[in-house]
Every structure is written in structure tokens, then in C-alpha cells.
MARBA-3410 file (N, C-alpha, C, O; in Angstrom, 1 decimal):
223
-18.6,3.5,19.3,-19.7,2.9,18.6,-20.0,1.5,19.2,-21.2,1.2,19.4 ~ -19.0,0.8,19.6,-19.2,-0.5,20.3,-20.0,-0.3,21.5,-20.9,-1.1,21.8 ~ -19.7,0.7,22.3,-20.3,0.9,23.6,-21.8,1.3,23.4,-22.7,0.9,24.2 ~ -22.1,2.0,22.3,-23.5,2.3,22.0,-24.3,1.1,21.8,-25.4,1.0,22.3 ~ -23.8,0.2,20.9,-24.6,-1.0,20.6,-24.7,-2.0,21.7,-25.5,-3.0,21.6
-23.8,-1.9,22.7,-23.9,-2.8,23.8,-24.7,-2.2,25.0,-25.0,-2.9,26.0 ~ -25.0,-0.9,24.9,-25.8,-0.3,25.9,-27.3,-0.6,25.7,-27.7,-1.0,24.6 ~ -28.1,-0.3,26.7,-29.5,-0.5,26.7,-30.2,0.3,25.5,-31.0,-0.2,24.8 ~ -29.7,1.6,25.4,-30.3,2.5,24.4,-29.9,1.9,23.0,-30.8,1.9,22.1 ~ -28.7,1.5,22.8,-28.2,1.0,21.5,-29.0,-0.3,21.1,-29.3,-0.4,20.0
-29.2,-1.1,22.1,-30.0,-2.4,21.8,-31.4,-2.1,21.4,-32.0,-2.7,20.6 ~ -32.0,-1.1,22.1,-33.4,-0.7,21.8,-33.4,-0.1,20.4,-34.4,-0.2,19.6 ~ -32.4,0.7,20.1,-32.3,1.3,18.7,-32.2,0.2,17.7,-32.9,0.3,16.6 ~ -31.4,-0.8,17.9,-31.3,-1.9,16.9,-32.7,-2.7,16.8,-33.1,-3.0,15.7 ~ -33.3,-2.9,17.9,-34.6,-3.5,17.9,-35.6,-2.7,17.1,-36.4,-3.3,16.4
-35.6,-1.4,17.3,-36.6,-0.6,16.6,-36.3,-0.6,15.1,-37.2,-0.7,14.2 ~ -35.0,-0.5,14.7,-34.7,-0.6,13.3,-35.1,-1.9,12.6,-35.7,-1.9,11.6 ~ -34.8,-3.0,13.3,-35.1,-4.3,12.7,-36.7,-4.4,12.7,-37.2,-5.1,11.9 ~ -37.3,-3.9,13.8,-38.8,-3.9,13.9,-39.4,-3.2,12.7,-40.4,-3.8,12.1 ~ -39.0,-2.0,12.4,-39.5,-1.3,11.2,-39.2,-2.0,9.9,-40.1,-2.0,9.0
-38.1,-2.6,9.8,-37.8,-3.4,8.6,-38.7,-4.6,8.5,-39.2,-4.9,7.4 ~ -39.0,-5.3,9.6,-40.0,-6.4,9.6,-41.4,-5.9,9.3,-42.2,-6.7,8.7 ~ -41.7,-4.7,9.8,-43.1,-4.2,9.5,-43.2,-4.0,8.0,-44.3,-4.2,7.4 ~ -42.2,-3.4,7.3,-42.2,-3.2,5.9,-42.4,-4.6,5.2,-43.0,-4.7,4.1 ~ -41.7,-5.6,5.7,-41.8,-7.0,5.1,-43.2,-7.5,5.2,-43.8,-8.1,4.3
-43.9,-7.2,6.4,-45.3,-7.7,6.6,-46.2,-7.0,5.5,-47.1,-7.7,5.0 ~ -46.0,-5.8,5.2,-46.8,-5.1,4.2,-46.7,-5.8,2.8,-47.7,-6.0,2.2 ~ -45.4,-6.1,2.4,-45.2,-6.8,1.2,-45.8,-8.2,1.2,-46.4,-8.6,0.2 ~ -45.6,-8.9,2.3,-46.1,-10.3,2.4,-47.6,-10.4,2.4,-48.2,-11.2,1.7 ~ -48.2,-9.4,3.1,-49.7,-9.4,3.1,-50.2,-9.1,1.7,-51.2,-9.7,1.2
-49.6,-8.1,1.0,-50.0,-7.7,-0.3,-50.0,-8.9,-1.3,-50.9,-9.1,-2.1 ~ -48.9,-9.7,-1.2,-48.8,-10.9,-2.0,-49.8,-11.9,-1.6,-50.5,-12.5,-2.5 ~ -50.0,-12.2,-0.3,-51.0,-13.2,0.1,-52.4,-12.9,-0.2,-53.2,-13.8,-0.4 ~ -52.8,-11.6,-0.2,-54.1,-11.3,-0.6,-54.5,-11.7,-2.0,-55.7,-11.9,-2.3 ~ -53.5,-11.9,-2.8,-53.7,-12.3,-4.2,-54.3,-13.7,-4.2,-54.8,-14.2,-5.3
-54.2,-14.5,-3.1,-54.8,-15.8,-3.0,-56.3,-15.8,-3.2,-56.9,-16.8,-3.6 ~ -56.9,-14.6,-2.9,-58.3,-14.5,-2.9,-58.9,-14.2,-4.3,-60.1,-14.2,-4.5 ~ -58.0,-14.0,-5.3,-58.5,-13.7,-6.6,-58.1,-14.7,-7.7,-57.0,-15.1,-7.8 ~ -59.2,-15.2,-8.3,-59.0,-16.1,-9.4,-58.7,-17.5,-9.0,-58.9,-18.0,-7.9 ~ -58.1,-18.3,-10.0,-57.8,-19.7,-9.8,-56.3,-19.9,-9.3,-55.9,-21.1,-9.3
-55.6,-18.9,-9.0,-54.3,-19.1,-8.5,-53.2,-18.6,-9.5,-52.1,-18.5,-9.2 ~ -53.7,-18.2,-10.7,-52.7,-17.8,-11.7,-52.0,-16.5,-11.3,-50.8,-16.3,-11.4 ~ -52.8,-15.5,-10.8,-52.2,-14.2,-10.4,-51.2,-14.4,-9.2,-50.1,-13.9,-9.2 ~ -51.7,-15.2,-8.2,-50.8,-15.5,-7.0,-49.5,-16.2,-7.4,-48.5,-15.8,-7.0 ~ -49.7,-17.3,-8.2,-48.5,-18.0,-8.6,-47.5,-17.2,-9.4,-46.3,-17.3,-9.3
-48.0,-16.3,-10.3,-47.2,-15.5,-11.1,-46.4,-14.5,-10.2,-45.2,-14.3,-10.4 ~ -47.1,-13.9,-9.2,-46.5,-13.0,-8.3,-45.5,-13.7,-7.4,-44.4,-13.1,-7.2 ~ -45.8,-14.9,-6.9,-44.9,-15.6,-6.0,-43.7,-16.0,-6.8,-42.6,-16.0,-6.3 ~ -43.8,-16.4,-8.1,-42.7,-16.8,-8.9,-41.8,-15.6,-9.1,-40.6,-15.7,-9.1 ~ -42.4,-14.4,-9.4,-41.6,-13.2,-9.5,-40.8,-12.9,-8.3,-39.6,-12.5,-8.3
-41.4,-13.0,-7.1,-40.7,-12.7,-5.9,-39.6,-13.7,-5.6,-38.6,-13.3,-5.1 ~ -39.8,-15.0,-5.9,-38.8,-16.0,-5.6,-37.6,-16.0,-6.6,-36.5,-16.5,-6.3 ~ -37.8,-15.4,-7.8,-36.7,-15.3,-8.8,-36.1,-14.0,-9.0,-35.1,-13.8,-9.7 ~ -36.7,-13.0,-8.3,-36.2,-11.6,-8.4,-34.9,-11.5,-7.7,-34.8,-11.9,-6.5 ~ -33.9,-10.8,-8.3,-32.5,-10.7,-7.7,-32.6,-9.9,-6.4,-31.9,-10.3,-5.4
-33.4,-8.8,-6.4,-33.5,-8.0,-5.2,-34.0,-8.8,-4.0,-33.5,-8.7,-2.9 ~ -35.0,-9.6,-4.3,-35.6,-10.4,-3.2,-34.6,-11.5,-2.7,-34.6,-11.8,-1.5 ~ -33.8,-12.0,-3.6,-32.8,-13.0,-3.2,-31.8,-12.4,-2.3,-31.3,-13.0,-1.4 ~ -31.5,-11.1,-2.5,-30.5,-10.4,-1.6,-31.2,-10.1,-0.3,-30.5,-10.2,0.7 ~ -32.4,-9.7,-0.3,-33.1,-9.3,0.9,-33.5,-10.5,1.8,-33.7,-10.3,3.0
-33.6,-11.7,1.2,-34.0,-12.8,2.0,-33.1,-13.1,3.1,-33.6,-13.2,4.3 ~ -31.7,-13.2,3.0,-30.9,-13.4,4.1,-30.9,-12.2,5.1,-30.7,-12.4,6.3 ~ -31.0,-11.0,4.5,-31.1,-9.8,5.4,-32.3,-9.9,6.3,-32.2,-9.5,7.4 ~ -33.4,-10.4,5.7,-34.6,-10.5,6.5,-34.4,-11.5,7.6,-34.9,-11.3,8.7 ~ -33.8,-12.6,7.3,-33.5,-13.7,8.3,-32.6,-13.1,9.4,-32.9,-13.3,10.6
-31.6,-12.4,9.1,-30.7,-11.7,10.1,-31.5,-10.7,10.9,-31.3,-10.7,12.1 ~ -32.4,-10.0,10.3,-33.2,-9.0,11.0,-34.1,-9.7,12.0,-34.3,-9.2,13.1 ~ -34.7,-10.8,11.6,-35.5,-11.6,12.6,-34.7,-12.0,13.8,-35.1,-11.9,14.9 ~ -33.5,-12.6,13.5,-32.7,-13.1,14.6,-32.3,-12.0,15.5,-32.3,-12.2,16.7 ~ -31.8,-10.9,15.0,-31.4,-9.8,15.8,-32.6,-9.3,16.7,-32.4,-9.0,17.9
-33.7,-9.1,16.0,-34.9,-8.6,16.8,-35.3,-9.6,17.9,-35.6,-9.1,19.0 ~ -35.2,-10.9,17.7,-35.6,-11.8,18.7,-34.6,-11.9,19.8,-35.0,-11.8,21.0 ~ -33.3,-11.9,19.5,-32.3,-12.0,20.5,-32.2,-10.8,21.4,-32.2,-10.9,22.6 ~ -32.3,-9.6,20.8,-32.3,-8.4,21.6,-33.6,-8.2,22.4,-33.5,-7.7,23.5 ~ -34.7,-8.7,21.9,-35.9,-8.6,22.7,-35.9,-9.4,23.9,-36.3,-9.0,25.0
-35.3,-10.7,23.8,-35.2,-11.6,24.9,-34.1,-11.0,25.9,-34.4,-11.0,27.1 ~ -33.0,-10.5,25.4,-32.0,-9.9,26.3,-32.5,-8.7,27.1,-32.3,-8.6,28.3 ~ -33.2,-7.8,26.4,-33.7,-6.6,27.1,-34.7,-7.0,28.1,-34.8,-6.3,29.2 ~ -35.6,-7.9,27.8,-36.6,-8.3,28.7,-36.0,-8.9,30.0,-36.4,-8.6,31.1 ~ -35.0,-9.8,29.8,-34.3,-10.4,31.0,-33.6,-9.3,31.8,-33.7,-9.4,33.0
-33.0,-8.4,31.1,-32.3,-7.3,31.8,-33.3,-6.4,32.6,-33.0,-6.1,33.8 ~ -34.5,-6.2,32.1,-35.5,-5.4,32.8,-36.0,-6.1,34.0,-36.3,-5.5,35.0 ~ -36.2,-7.4,33.8,-36.7,-8.2,35.0,-35.7,-8.2,36.1,-36.1,-8.1,37.3 ~ -34.4,-8.4,35.8,-33.4,-8.5,36.8,-33.1,-7.1,37.4,-32.6,-7.0,38.5 ~ -33.4,-6.0,36.7,-33.2,-4.7,37.2,-34.3,-4.2,38.1,-34.2,-3.1,38.8
-35.5,-4.9,38.1,-36.6,-4.5,39.0,-36.2,-4.6,40.5,-35.7,-5.6,40.9 ~ -36.5,-3.5,41.2,-36.2,-3.6,42.6,-37.1,-4.6,43.4,-38.3,-4.7,43.0 ~ -36.5,-5.2,44.3,-37.3,-6.2,45.1,-37.7,-5.7,46.4,-37.0,-4.8,47.0 ~ -38.8,-6.1,46.9,-39.2,-5.7,48.3,-40.1,-4.5,48.3,-40.5,-4.1,49.4 ~ -40.3,-3.8,47.2,-41.1,-2.6,47.2,-42.6,-3.0,46.9,-42.9,-4.1,46.5
-43.5,-2.0,47.2,-44.9,-2.3,47.0,-45.1,-2.5,45.5,-44.6,-1.9,44.7 ~ -46.0,-3.5,45.3,-46.4,-3.9,43.9,-47.3,-2.8,43.3,-48.3,-2.4,43.9 ~ -46.9,-2.4,42.1,-47.7,-1.3,41.4,-48.6,-2.0,40.4,-48.2,-2.9,39.7 ~ -49.8,-1.5,40.4,-50.8,-2.1,39.4,-50.5,-1.5,38.1,-51.0,-0.4,37.8 ~ -49.7,-2.2,37.3,-49.3,-1.7,36.0,-50.4,-1.6,35.0,-50.3,-0.9,34.0
-51.5,-2.3,35.2,-52.7,-2.2,34.3,-53.2,-0.8,34.2,-53.8,-0.4,33.2 ~ -53.0,0.0,35.3,-53.4,1.4,35.3,-52.5,2.3,34.5,-52.9,3.5,34.2 ~ -51.3,1.9,34.3,-50.3,2.8,33.7,-49.8,2.3,32.3,-49.1,3.1,31.6 ~ -50.1,1.1,31.9,-49.6,0.6,30.6,-50.6,-0.4,30.1,-51.4,-1.0,30.9 ~ -50.5,-0.7,28.8,-51.5,-1.6,28.2,-50.9,-3.0,28.3,-49.7,-3.2,28.4
-51.8,-4.0,28.2,-51.4,-5.4,28.3,-50.4,-5.8,27.3,-49.4,-6.5,27.7 ~ -50.5,-5.4,26.1,-49.6,-5.7,25.0,-48.2,-5.3,25.3,-47.2,-6.0,25.1 ~ -48.1,-4.0,25.9,-46.7,-3.5,26.2,-46.1,-4.2,27.3,-44.8,-4.3,27.4 ~ -46.9,-4.8,28.2,-46.3,-5.5,29.4,-46.0,-7.0,29.1,-45.4,-7.7,29.9 ~ -46.5,-7.5,27.9,-46.3,-8.9,27.6,-45.7,-9.1,26.2,-46.1,-10.0,25.5
-44.8,-8.2,25.8,-44.3,-8.3,24.5,-43.5,-9.6,24.3,-43.5,-10.2,23.2 ~ -42.8,-10.1,25.3,-42.0,-11.3,25.2,-43.0,-12.5,25.0,-42.7,-13.4,24.2 ~ -44.1,-12.5,25.7,-45.0,-13.6,25.6,-45.6,-13.6,24.2,-45.7,-14.7,23.5 ~ -46.0,-12.4,23.7,-46.6,-12.3,22.4,-45.5,-12.7,21.3,-45.8,-13.4,20.3 ~ -44.3,-12.3,21.5,-43.2,-12.6,20.6,-43.0,-14.1,20.6,-42.7,-14.6,19.5
-43.1,-14.8,21.7,-42.8,-16.2,21.8,-43.9,-17.0,21.0,-43.7,-17.9,20.3 ~ -45.2,-16.5,21.2,-46.3,-17.1,20.5,-46.2,-16.9,19.0,-46.5,-17.8,18.2 ~ -45.8,-15.7,18.6,-45.6,-15.5,17.2,-44.4,-16.3,16.6,-44.5,-16.8,15.5 ~ -43.4,-16.5,17.4,-42.3,-17.4,17.0,-42.7,-18.8,16.8,-42.3,-19.4,15.8 ~ -43.6,-19.3,17.6,-44.1,-20.7,17.4,-44.9,-20.8,16.1,-44.8,-21.7,15.3
-45.8,-19.8,15.9,-46.6,-19.7,14.7,-45.7,-19.6,13.5,-45.9,-20.2,12.5 ~ -44.6,-18.7,13.6,-43.7,-18.6,12.4,-43.0,-19.8,12.1,-42.8,-20.1,10.9 ~ -42.6,-20.6,13.1,-41.9,-21.9,12.9,-42.8,-22.8,12.1,-42.4,-23.5,11.1 ~ -44.1,-22.9,12.5,-45.1,-23.8,11.8,-45.2,-23.3,10.3,-45.3,-24.1,9.4 ~ -45.3,-22.0,10.2,-45.5,-21.4,8.9,-44.3,-21.7,8.0,-44.5,-22.1,6.8
-43.1,-21.6,8.5,-41.9,-21.9,7.7,-41.8,-23.3,7.3,-41.5,-23.7,6.2 ~ -42.2,-24.2,8.2,-42.2,-25.7,7.9,-43.2,-26.0,6.8,-42.9,-26.8,6.0 ~ -44.4,-25.5,6.9,-45.4,-25.8,6.0,-45.3,-25.2,4.6,-45.9,-25.7,3.7 ~ -44.7,-24.0,4.5,-44.6,-23.3,3.3,-43.2,-23.1,2.8,-42.8,-23.7,1.8 ~ -42.4,-22.3,3.5,-41.1,-22.0,3.0,-40.2,-23.2,2.8,-39.6,-23.4,1.8
-40.2,-24.1,3.8,-39.3,-25.3,3.7,-39.7,-26.2,2.6,-38.9,-26.7,1.8 ~ -41.1,-26.4,2.4,-41.6,-27.3,1.3,-41.3,-26.7,0.0,-41.0,-27.5,-1.0 ~ -41.4,-25.4,-0.2,-41.1,-24.8,-1.5,-39.6,-24.7,-1.8,-39.2,-25.0,-2.9 ~ -38.8,-24.4,-0.8,-37.3,-24.3,-1.0,-36.6,-25.7,-1.1,-35.7,-25.8,-1.9 ~ -37.0,-26.6,-0.3,-36.3,-27.9,-0.2,-37.1,-29.1,-0.4,-36.6,-30.2,-0.4
-38.4,-29.0,-0.6,-39.3,-30.1,-0.9,-39.6,-30.3,-2.4,-38.8,-29.8,-3.2 ~ -40.6,-31.0,-2.7,-41.1,-31.2,-4.1,-42.5,-30.7,-4.2,-43.4,-31.5,-4.3 ~ -42.7,-29.3,-4.2,-44.0,-28.8,-4.3,-44.6,-29.0,-5.7,-43.8,-29.2,-6.6 ~ -45.9,-29.0,-5.9,-46.5,-29.1,-7.2,-46.1,-28.0,-8.1,-45.8,-26.9,-7.6 ~ -46.1,-28.3,-9.4,-45.7,-27.2,-10.4,-46.9,-27.0,-11.3,-47.8,-27.7,-11.4
-46.8,-25.8,-12.0,-47.8,-25.4,-13.0,-47.1,-24.7,-14.1,-46.0,-24.2,-13.9 ~ -47.7,-24.5,-15.2,-47.2,-23.8,-16.3,-48.1,-22.6,-16.6,-49.3,-22.8,-16.9 ~ -47.5,-21.4,-16.6,-48.3,-20.2,-16.9,-47.6,-19.4,-17.9,-46.4,-19.0,-17.8 ~ -48.3,-19.2,-19.0,-47.7,-18.4,-20.2,-46.3,-19.0,-20.6,-45.4,-18.3,-20.9 ~ -46.3,-20.4,-20.6,-45.1,-21.1,-21.1,-44.0,-21.2,-20.1,-42.9,-21.8,-20.4
-44.2,-20.7,-18.9,-43.2,-20.7,-17.8,-43.6,-21.7,-16.7,-44.6,-21.6,-16.1 ~ -42.7,-22.7,-16.5,-43.0,-23.6,-15.4,-42.6,-23.0,-14.1,-41.5,-22.4,-13.9 ~ -43.4,-23.1,-13.1,-43.2,-22.6,-11.8,-43.9,-23.4,-10.7,-44.7,-24.2,-11.0 ~ -43.5,-23.1,-9.4,-44.1,-23.8,-8.3,-45.6,-23.4,-8.3,-46.0,-22.2,-8.4 ~ -46.5,-24.4,-8.0,-47.9,-24.1,-7.8,-48.1,-23.8,-6.3,-48.7,-24.6,-5.6
-47.6,-22.7,-5.9,-47.7,-22.3,-4.5,-49.1,-22.2,-4.1,-49.5,-22.4,-2.9 ~ -50.0,-21.7,-5.0,-51.4,-21.6,-4.7,-52.0,-22.9,-4.2,-52.8,-23.0,-3.3 ~ -51.7,-24.0,-5.0,-52.2,-25.3,-4.6,-51.7,-25.8,-3.3,-52.5,-26.4,-2.5 ~ -50.4,-25.5,-3.0,-49.9,-25.9,-1.7,-50.6,-25.2,-0.5,-50.9,-25.8,0.5 ~ -50.7,-23.9,-0.7,-51.3,-23.0,0.4,-52.8,-23.4,0.5,-53.3,-23.6,1.7
-53.5,-23.3,-0.6,-55.0,-23.5,-0.5,-55.4,-24.9,0.0,-56.3,-25.1,0.8 ~ -54.6,-25.9,-0.4,-54.9,-27.3,0.1,-54.8,-27.4,1.6,-55.5,-28.1,2.3 ~ -53.8,-26.8,2.1,-53.5,-26.8,3.6,-54.7,-26.1,4.3,-55.2,-26.7,5.3 ~ -55.1,-25.0,3.8,-56.2,-24.3,4.5,-57.6,-25.0,4.3,-58.4,-24.9,5.2 ~ -57.8,-25.6,3.2,-59.0,-26.3,2.9,-59.1,-27.6,3.7,-60.2,-28.0,4.2
-58.0,-28.4,3.8,-58.1,-29.7,4.4,-57.9,-29.7,5.9,-58.4,-30.7,6.6 ~ -57.3,-28.7,6.5,-57.0,-28.8,7.9,-57.5,-27.5,8.7,-56.9,-26.5,8.7 ~ -58.7,-27.7,9.2,-59.4,-26.6,9.9,-58.5,-26.1,11.1,-58.5,-24.9,11.4 ~ -57.8,-27.0,11.7,-57.1,-26.7,12.9,-55.9,-25.7,12.6,-55.5,-24.9,13.4 ~ -55.4,-25.9,11.3,-54.3,-25.0,10.9,-54.9,-23.6,10.6,-54.2,-22.6,10.9
-56.1,-23.6,10.1,-56.7,-22.3,9.9,-56.8,-21.5,11.3,-56.6,-20.3,11.4 ~ -57.3,-22.3,12.3,-57.4,-21.7,13.6,-56.1,-21.2,14.2,-56.0,-20.1,14.7 ~ -55.0,-22.0,14.0,-53.7,-21.6,14.4,-53.2,-20.4,13.6,-52.6,-19.4,14.2 ~ -53.5,-20.3,12.4,-53.1,-19.2,11.5,-53.8,-17.9,12.0,-53.2,-16.8,12.0 ~ -55.1,-18.0,12.3,-55.8,-16.9,12.7,-55.3,-16.4,14.1,-55.2,-15.2,14.3
-55.1,-17.3,15.0,-54.5,-16.9,16.3,-53.2,-16.3,16.1,-52.9,-15.3,16.8 ~ -52.3,-16.8,15.2,-51.1,-16.2,15.0,-51.2,-14.7,14.5,-50.4,-13.8,14.8 ~ -52.2,-14.5,13.6,-52.5,-13.2,13.1,-52.9,-12.2,14.2,-52.5,-11.1,14.2 ~ -53.7,-12.7,15.1,-54.2,-11.9,16.2,-53.0,-11.6,17.1,-52.9,-10.4,17.6 ~ -52.2,-12.6,17.5,-51.0,-12.3,18.3,-50.1,-11.3,17.6,-49.6,-10.4,18.3
-50.0,-11.4,16.3,-49.1,-10.4,15.6,-49.7,-9.0,15.7,-49.0,-8.0,15.9 ~ -51.1,-8.9,15.6,-51.7,-7.6,15.7,-51.5,-7.0,17.0,-51.3,-5.8,17.2 ~ -51.6,-7.8,18.1,-51.4,-7.3,19.5,-50.0,-6.9,19.7,-49.8,-5.9,20.3 ~ -49.1,-7.6,19.1,-47.7,-7.2,19.2,-47.4,-5.9,18.5,-46.7,-5.0,19.0 ~ -48.0,-5.7,17.3,-47.8,-4.5,16.5,-48.5,-3.3,17.2,-48.1,-2.1,17.0
-49.6,-3.6,17.9,-50.3,-2.5,18.6,-49.4,-1.7,19.5,-49.6,-0.4,19.5 ~ -48.4,-2.3,20.1,-47.4,-1.5,20.9,-46.2,-1.3,20.1,-45.6,-0.2,20.2 ~ -45.7,-2.2,19.3,-44.4,-2.1,18.6,-44.3,-1.0,17.6,-43.3,-0.4,17.5 ~ -45.4,-0.7,16.9,-45.4,0.3,15.9,-45.0,1.7,16.4,-44.0,2.2,15.9 ~ -45.7,2.2,17.4,-45.4,3.6,17.8,-44.1,3.5,18.7,-43.4,4.5,18.7
-43.9,2.4,19.4,-42.7,2.3,20.2,-41.4,2.4,19.4,-40.4,3.0,19.9 ~ -41.4,1.8,18.2,-40.2,1.8,17.4,-39.9,3.3,17.0,-38.7,3.7,17.0 ~ -40.9,4.0,16.6,-40.7,5.4,16.2,-40.2,6.3,17.4,-39.4,7.2,17.2 ~ -40.8,6.0,18.5,-40.4,6.7,19.7,-39.0,6.5,20.1,-38.2,7.4,20.4 ~ -38.5,5.2,20.0,-37.1,4.9,20.3,-36.1,5.6,19.4,-35.0,5.9,19.8
-36.6,5.7,18.1,-35.7,6.3,17.1,-35.8,7.9,17.2,-35.2,8.5,16.3 ~ -36.5,8.4,18.2,-36.6,9.8,18.3,-37.5,10.5,17.4,-37.4,11.7,17.1 ~ -38.5,9.8,16.8,-39.4,10.3,15.8,-40.8,10.6,16.4,-41.8,10.6,15.7 ~ -40.8,10.7,17.7,-42.1,10.9,18.4,-42.0,12.0,19.4,-40.9,12.1,20.1 ~ -43.0,12.8,19.6,-43.0,13.8,20.7,-44.4,13.7,21.3,-45.2,12.9,20.9
-44.7,14.7,22.2,-46.0,14.7,22.8,-47.2,14.8,21.8,-48.2,14.1,21.9 ~ -47.0,15.6,20.8,-48.0,15.8,19.8,-48.2,14.6,18.9,-49.3,14.2,18.6 ~ -47.1,13.9,18.5,-47.1,12.8,17.6,-47.3,11.5,18.3,-47.7,10.5,17.6 ~ -47.1,11.4,19.6,-47.3,10.1,20.3,-48.7,9.5,20.1,-48.8,8.4,19.7 ~ -49.7,10.4,20.3,-51.1,9.9,20.1,-51.4,9.5,18.7,-52.1,8.6,18.5
-50.9,10.3,17.8,-51.1,10.0,16.4,-50.5,8.7,16.0,-51.1,7.9,15.2 ~ -49.3,8.5,16.4,-48.6,7.2,16.1,-49.3,6.0,16.8,-49.3,4.9,16.2 ~ -49.9,6.2,17.9,-50.6,5.1,18.6,-51.9,4.8,17.7,-52.2,3.6,17.6 ~ -52.5,5.8,17.2,-53.7,5.6,16.4,-53.3,4.9,15.1,-53.9,3.9,14.7 ~ -52.2,5.4,14.5,-51.7,4.7,13.3,-51.3,3.3,13.5,-51.6,2.4,12.7
-50.7,3.1,14.7,-50.3,1.7,15.1,-51.5,0.8,15.2,-51.5,-0.4,14.8 ~ -52.6,1.3,15.8,-53.8,0.5,16.0,-54.4,0.2,14.6,-54.8,-1.0,14.4 ~ -54.4,1.1,13.8,-55.0,0.9,12.4,-54.2,-0.1,11.7,-54.7,-1.0,11.0 ~ -52.8,0.0,11.7,-51.9,-0.9,11.0,-52.1,-2.3,11.6,-52.1,-3.3,10.9 ~ -52.2,-2.4,12.9,-52.3,-3.7,13.6,-53.6,-4.4,13.2,-53.6,-5.6,12.9
-54.7,-3.6,13.1,-56.0,-4.2,12.7,-55.9,-4.7,11.2,-56.4,-5.7,10.9 ~ -55.3,-3.9,10.3,-55.2,-4.2,8.9,-54.4,-5.5,8.8,-54.8,-6.4,8.0 ~ -53.2,-5.6,9.5,-52.4,-6.8,9.4,-53.1,-8.0,9.9,-53.1,-9.1,9.3 ~ -53.7,-7.9,11.1,-54.3,-9.1,11.7,-55.6,-9.5,10.9,-55.7,-10.7,10.7 ~ -56.4,-8.5,10.5,-57.5,-8.9,9.7,-57.2,-9.4,8.3,-57.8,-10.4,7.8
-56.1,-8.8,7.7,-55.7,-9.3,6.4,-55.2,-10.7,6.3,-55.6,-11.5,5.5 ~ -54.4,-11.1,7.3,-53.9,-12.4,7.4,-55.0,-13.4,7.8,-54.9,-14.6,7.4 ~ -55.9,-13.0,8.6,-57.0,-13.8,9.1,-58.0,-14.2,8.0,-58.6,-15.3,8.0 ~ -58.3,-13.2,7.1,-59.3,-13.4,6.1,-58.9,-14.5,5.1,-59.8,-15.2,4.6 ~ -57.6,-14.7,4.9,-57.2,-15.7,3.9,-57.6,-17.2,4.3,-58.2,-17.8,3.5
-57.2,-17.6,5.5,-57.7,-19.0,5.9,-59.2,-19.1,6.0,-59.8,-20.1,5.7 ~ -59.8,-18.0,6.5,-61.3,-18.0,6.6,-61.9,-18.2,5.2,-62.9,-18.9,5.0 ~ -61.4,-17.5,4.2,-61.9,-17.6,2.8,-61.9,-19.1,2.3,-62.9,-19.6,1.8 ~ -60.7,-19.7,2.5,-60.6,-21.1,2.0,-61.4,-22.1,2.9,-62.0,-23.1,2.4 ~ -61.5,-21.8,4.2,-62.2,-22.7,5.1,-63.7,-22.6,4.8,-64.4,-23.7,4.8
-64.2,-21.5,4.6,-65.7,-21.3,4.4,-66.2,-21.4,3.0,-67.2,-22.0,2.7 ~ -65.5,-20.8,2.1,-66.0,-20.7,0.7,-65.4,-21.7,-0.3,-65.9,-21.8,-1.4 ~ -64.3,-22.4,0.1,-63.7,-23.3,-0.9,-63.9,-24.8,-0.4,-63.4,-25.7,-1.1
END
């Protein structure tokens, strides 16, 4: 078992598993964030309070962090191994004809997403968990006014809106390749399903990128 997880195949397997886990997290996260577009923040604050106090989410939070770390570490390790394994002195092949840009630059996209994620955690997660965010009372329950924290940042700082939208685009480009690649690595793809998974991956990438981009645009333009 140890030999499997230290092998190239085993490491790709772990990357795919953690990648699919992170994809499921993105679906939940986007669903919650879309609630920012409805009402005066009551719906979003109620949902955010439920997520932050729910026992299941408290258990999943450290697992999510571990998943991120494993995914990042193995992606860097595999990329370095691939670079070092490339033969030297042979004719250069025009990879643009045989693979897509996103698949050839996953580490670059991952690094850009990592920078965006760091800013995101500093501005939201850190302030909510360890800072003194504003509070509100809904149906007799005092809770963090996460809506006020998020909306004020998007309304007051246009440059953060631009960074957030760029981060969403980078994420979409990353998912464009990562979605079907994860299924393929896990052995859930064949000649017939490869094209279907690529199309599903493109649709999913567009939904994620567009969904996260719409939120700052809404506050920037309409609020």
C-alpha cells in the first residue's frame, strides 16, 4: 500500500480524489454565496450561520483544509517530477497541437488560484473566525453579519472585485481540465465517456466561473 501512494499512479490517484472532494465543496460554496444576491442579507446570514454552527461542517472543515494541502503538495511534486523526467536534447514538440493550454499550465493556474485563495481567506475566513466581524439578530438569534462584511468589501473596493473575478476565471480554466482528468485517473473514463466528461467539465467550469464572477459584479454595479 505504501508503494502505491509513493508511486506516480498513487499520487495522481490521491490528487484526483482530493480534487473531486474540492469540486463538491465548490458546489456547496457557490450555492451559499449565490444567496448574497437575494434580499437584504437575512437569507445569506441565516445560511452562513447554519453552516458555521453545524456539527457536520465543523468536522468537514479540517478535512477540507487537509484536502487542499494534499492536492497542492502532490500537484507541485508531480509537476516537478514531470519536468525532470523530460528528455533533453530532442526536437521540441509543438504541444499546442496535442493538448490544451489549461492542461499544460495547471501549476501556473493552481499558483494563481492559491494567491487568490490566500486573499480570500484573509478578507473573509480569518476576519470571521478570529476577528470582530459585525453582528446581527435574526429571529432572536445573534449571529455574524457576514453579508455586511462581504458586501462592503465588494462595494467599496473595485480592485478586489477585479481580483475576485480573475480568480474565478482562473478557477474555471483549472476545472476545464481537472474535471474530466480526475475521472480518467480514477478509471471512470473510456473512449466513449472521455468526450462526454470533457463537455460536462466545460459546462461545470463555466457555471463555477460565471457564478462566482456574478457576485462581485452585482455589488459593484447595482449596489
